N, C-alpha and C positions, 0 to 999 in steps of 0.2 A: 194799687196792687192788692190782691186778696189776702186775707188772714186765715190761717189754719186753725180750725177749732176742733175739739174732741166732741163729736156729736153722739157717740154711743160706745159703751164698753161692755165687755163680757168675758167670762173665763170658764174653764172646765178642768177639773182634776179627777183622776180615777177614784173609784170607790174604795179600792184596796188600801188600807192604812198599814204601814209598816212602822212599828215603834222601835225605839232603841233596844227594848227588851227582846223584841223579835230578832234583831241583828245579833244580840249577844248569844243567841242559840246556834248561830252558824259561823261566828268568828270570835276571836278573843277581844272582846270590847265590853263596855258597860254603859248604862245610861248616864252615869256620872261623868265618865270619860268623854263621851260625845257632847254632852250639854256643856261641860267645862270649856271645851275647845271651840265649839261651834254655836251653841245656843239652840241646836236642833233637838226636838223631842220626838218628832215622827215625820214621816214623809209619805207621799203617795207613789206606789209603783203599780203599773199595769199588771194584771195577772198573766203569768207566762203561758197559760193555756187559753187566754183570751184573744180577741182580734182587734184590740185598740192599737192605733198607730199614731205617729206624730201628726199625720195629715187628718186622721179622723178626729183626734182631740182638737186640732186647730179649727176644724170645720164646725164643731159644736160651739166653740168660743166665738167663732165668727158669726154663726147664726144668732147668738145672744146679743152680740154687739150691734148687728144690723137691726135687730128688733128693738134694742134700747134707743137706737137712733131714729126709730119710727120709719124705717126704710124697708124696701124689698131688695132681694138679692141683685135683681137686674138694675138697681139704682147705682151699683158699684161700677166705677169706671176703670179701677186699676187695683191690683193685688200686690202687696209686698209681704213676703213670708220669711221671718228670721228663725233660723234653726242651726244646730250643729249636728242634729240627729235625723236627717231626712229618712223617709221610708226606704228610698233607693239611693245608691251612689249618684245616679242620675236617672231621670230628670228630677228636679227639686219639687217640693210639695206644693208650691204655689199653683201649679196647673192642676193638681189633684183637688185642691179646694174649689178652683174654678169649675171643675167638673161636678164635684159633690154638691155644690150650691146651685148648679144649673144656670150659672151666669153666662151671658153671651161671651163672645170670643175676645174678652178684654185682656190686656197684657198682664202677665204675672212675673214678678221679679223675686228671686231668692237671695237672701242676704246671709252670708256666712261670716258673722263677726262674733259668734259665741256669746259671751256674757253681755257684751255691749250691743248685740245684734238689734235689739228693739230700738235703741237710741239711734243707731245708724239708719235703721229703717224709717224711723220717724223723721229724721233729717232729710232723707231722700223724698219721702212723701210730701214733706213741707215745701220743698222746692217745686215739685210738680204742681202743687195747689197754688202757691204764690204766683207762679207765672201763668196761671190760667189754663194749664194743660188738662188738668182733671178737676172734678168737683167733689167726688166722693171716693176716697182711697181706703181700702180695707187693709189694715196692718195687723199681722198675726205674729206672735211668738209662741212656739210650741216645742216641747222637748220630750223625748222618750229615752231617758239615760239608763233605766234599770237593766235593760237587756245587754248593755255593753259594759257592765261593771265586774270587777274582780271581787266576788263576794266571799272572799276568804280573808284570814288574818293578814295575809301578804298585802291585800289591797284595801285594808280598812281605812287608811288615811284619806282615801278618795271616796270609796263606796258609800261610807256612812253619810256623806254630804249631800248627794245628788238625789233629786226626785223628778217625777214625771208630772206634766201638766201643760195647759195652754192658756193663753190670754189673748184678747183681740180688742182693737179699737177701730171705729170708723172716724176718719179724719175728713173734714168737710170744709169747702171754701165758704168764707163769710166776708161781707162788706163792713162788719162791725169790728172796728179796730180797738174797741175797748177790752176785747178778750182774744184768746188764741195763743199760738206759739209766738213767743217774744224772740227767742234766739235758740240755736243749737250749736254745740261746740264739740268737735270730733278730734281725736288724737290717736297716734300709734307709736310703738317703739319696738320694731321687729328684732332688735338684737337680743330680746329676752324671749323670743318665740318659743323655745324648747322648755322653758320653766313651767309652762302650763300647756300641755299638748297631747294629742294623740297621734303618733307618727306613722302607724300602719294599720290596715293596709292603705297604701297610697302609691302614686306613680313611682315614688323612690323606694318603696318597699312593697312590691306588688304581690298579688295573691300567688302566683306561681313560685315566687321565691319563698314565701312563707310555707307553702306546701312542700317544696323541695328540701327546705332546711328541717322541717318537722321537729322543731325545737320546743319542747314543752316549757322551757324557761324564757321563751321569746315573749316579752311583755309589751311589745310595740303596739299591739292591738287593744291595750287597756289605757285609759287616760293616765297621764302622769302629772303630778303637781308638786312643785317645790313650795310647800305651804308657807314656811316663814318668809321666804323671799317674796312671794306673791303678796303676803299680808303687809310687809313693809312698803311695798310699792303702792298697793291699793290705798292705804290710809293717806298717803301723800297725794296721789293723783285725784282721789275723790274730792278732797278739799280744794285743790287747784282749780279743777274744772267747774265746780259749783261756783267759786268766787269769780272765775272768768265770765260765766254766764250772768251772774248778778251784776258785775261791774259794767258789762256792755248794756245792760238794761237800766243802769242807774239805781240799782237796788242794793240792799244789804241783807245779811242774814236775818236781821230783826223783821224784815218785811215778809219773810216767808210764812206762809200759812201751813204748808206741808212739804216735807222732803220725802220722797220715795226712792231709796237707794236700791240698786240691784241686790238681791238677797243672797249674797255670797257667804256671809258668815256674820252672825249676830255681833261678834266682838268687833268686826270692822265697823258696822253701822254705829255701835255704841261709842267707839273711839272718835269717829267723825263727828257724831252728835255732840260729844263733850267739847272737842277742839273748836267747834263752831258756835258753841254756846246756845245750843237749841234745847228746848224743854222736850220731855217725852211726848207731849201732845202734838209736837211739830214734826215727828219722824214716825213713819209707818213701817212696821216690820211684821212679817208673817212667816219668816223662815222657820220659826218654831214648829209650825204645822206642816209645812211643805218641803223643807230642805231648799237646796239651790236648784232651781229650775231653769237656770241659764237665761236664755232669750225670752222665756216665758215669765220670768219672775217679776219684772216691772209691770207688765200688763195684768197679771193676776192680782198683784198688790193694788194696782190702780182700780181695778173692778171691785175689789173688796172694800177699799177705802170709801169709795163712792157709795157702796151699798150700806156701809156702817155709818154714814153721815159724817165721816172725817174729812170730806171734800165737798165743797158746795160752790155754787156759781159765784164768780168773783174772786175766789181764792187764788193766791199766788202759789203756784206748784212748781217744784223743782224735781226732775227725774235725773238720776246719775247712775253711771255703770263703769265698772272696770273689770277687765278680764283678759283671757288668752289673746296673744298676739305680740306684745301687750297692746290692747286697744282700750280706750276709754272715752267717755263722752257725757254730755249733760243737755238737758232741754229745760228751758224756763218757759212756763205756760200760765197765762191768766185764764183760769178755768171758767 
């Protein structure tokens, strides 16, 4: 059976930097308030008068990952695109990337698992590669949150957290079993679906109903998050799913060279780090610069970690995520 390796990585973030001070000019908040609760100092938001989209950012990240792998676009056999913020309600952005890159008519799959979307996409791609169906799978996580946030004091609990950006990896089949994806673990708990959700527009709260009601107090089209509830579940599930992957591979936290958690909240990452007894050099965080970029956060961090020399060949890497659904998952990789 083939082993799935990460052959190339790449990321892209918009040039427009939005600091906590910038946000304090449009809502009742402060740098101190935001940093204390989230660890975020700034984030990237596309310019409202620009033409950047979820698919265009994903395309740039993909181009960089393909180049890093030493491949050409037409070497890609399959595309997996994870996002909660597609350019259109349908079709999904996977086909847009196929067109943008000029790739032949390969399959394109869209994954809607929000914060854990990249991990779910990685697990799906791993199965395709292990079974010999595909050789080079392009996996993208890209998000454009800024256009759908309530940028007022009313929405500050959510809007200060999220940023825009994209990350991508090329996953490749290998006969070398000394490296590659060792295991992936996926979970869900739908009873908590509404604790972190965007409920409309949707088929249960469709556009004609929103127009008919014309209610300025209808907040269904803005993201909602029960912050404390999500935090308590996240710190538990993160640890569980990381240990689950380590146990299956016969490893322990001491064996890890690097943990890259989904960049949801720096306080969550720090809590998990402390509970698992990991040193600061074994956990990679960049939420301070980019905020929470949902499905893009892990591949952006993975790309930066490699560029900064924090991740090298042979390292034992763990990726883990928790978010809306609730869904959560992990991947253990010999890099």
